[in-house]
N, C-alpha and C positions, 0 to 999 in steps of 0.2 A: 259860752262862749264868753270874750270881751264885748261889754257893749260903754263902751266912750262915751255917752251924751252924760253917764252918772259915775264914770270915773272905775269902772270895774276892770281890771286886767285877765288877759282870757285864765281861767287857773283849772287843778285836776281835782277836781269834792267825787267825794263817792259814798256811799250809803254805808252804815256801818257802827251805830253805838256803844257795839259794845268789840269791834276788830274793825282796824285800818283796811278796810277793801271788803271785808262782809265774810260772812261765812260761807258763802255760793258762788265767792270766787275762783279759778283757777292758778291764779297770778300768784305773785310772791305775797306773803298777805303778813299784818300786823297779830302780837299774840292776841288769843283770846282773852278776854277779862268779864269778871261778874255783870252778870245783867244789874237794872240800875236801881230794883229796889231792896236788892243784894245791900249797895252800896250804902243807898237811904237810912237801912238801921242801922247802922254804926254811928250815925247821926254826930260825924266827926270831921269840921268844914276844913282841917289842915289834912286827911287823908284822904278826904276829895277834890284837892289843891292840888296832892299828889300825883293823883289822879289822872287827873287834866294834864298836867305835866308829863307823866310817864306816858299819857297817851299823844300829847303831843311828839315826842317822840319816835314814836313807832309809827306816826302819820308820815316825820319826816325821814325816818327807814326806809318809807314804801312810794317817795317823793308824788307824797299829797299835802294839798294846799288846806284842803279843807273837808272835813267831816257832814254825812246826813245825819245828826245826831247833836247832843244828848237830847232825851227826850225829856221836859217837863208838863207834859201836858196830867191830869188831874185821873187819878183811879175811879172812875164813874158806875163804872159795875165787875165783877169778879171775871167776868167772861168776853171784857175786854181786851180786842185781836191785839194789840202792843203793848199790853200794860206789863212784859216784860221790859220794855224801852221806856216807862214811865218810873219816878223815884215811890208816889204814894197817893194815898187822897188829902193829903192835907198839903195847902198850898203855899204855906212858909216854909217848912223843912221842904219838899219838890224847889222851891224856889232857889233857897241858900243850895243844897246837892247841886244842883245845875250852877248855878252864878261861880260857884269854888270851880269845877270842875272845867266849865268855860274859860275862865280868867286861866288858869292851870295851863290851859292847849293856847292862848294869847300869851301867856308870857313865853314862847316858843317861836313866836311870830305865824302861827297855826287861827285857824278859826274853824265856831261849828256851827251848821244852819241849824236850830232848836227847835224842839217838834214837838207833836203838830199841831201850831196853831191855828185854834183852838179848840176845847170839849170834841176831842175825836172817841167816837165811842166805839168803834166794830169795825173788822174789816170785810163783811160781806154788803154787799152793795150799799156801799160807801160814800157812794156819789148820789143817791139817791134821801138819802137820811137825813128826815128834818129832828133837831134837838131841841125840847122846849124849856125853861128855863127861864127863872125873872131875871133881868137886868143888875141887880142886888147881888143874887147869885155868881152872874159871871163873872160881874168884877172883883167878888170878894174871894173867889174860891178858883175861877178858871184862868182867870186874866193877869191874876196875881203872879202866880210865878213865871210868868214870861217878864214879869215887869220888874220882880226883884234881878232874876240873869243879865236883863240889861243895865237895871243901876248898883250892879251890887258888881256882877261878872263881868258888864264891859261886852257884850252880845253883840254881835252886829247881824246875825242874820237869822234866816226862820224859815224852816218847812212848813209851808201849812197842811191842815185838812180842807177834805172834800166835805167837809158839814155845811147844810145848811141850819141856822141861828133860828128857830124860831117866833 
């Protein structure tokens, strides 16, 4: 919905960091793209920028203004419920890849809610999960990719996690 107090117009936003309108919708959807960690394995900024542009074209094709993705949270465990949405366990790589995808999408006049801010660990009982880590680890590892996505990729929106950081 519109939020006049902060100048946000009414927009059509949907989930789906690998496909416009997601894989579970019965309506016209965009093309399914490779998941995030496959893209990160290329270590290729230009490729990820072009991915963002292509994703933006797909979003425009199904009349979306925003997407809940791309996911630059860090892989904290191989059992993470959303690891397919995240790039890596490396903060710099995750931030770079996300920034170029976000920027590519922005060049088409569209935006993405990068997710899940921050330290999202699992899917089960995620509203009551406490994550224990030092402030240094939080700043240098888990918040760094989001910072890069904002400064380099001009990211403007986030999807939060339910994590309680201890």
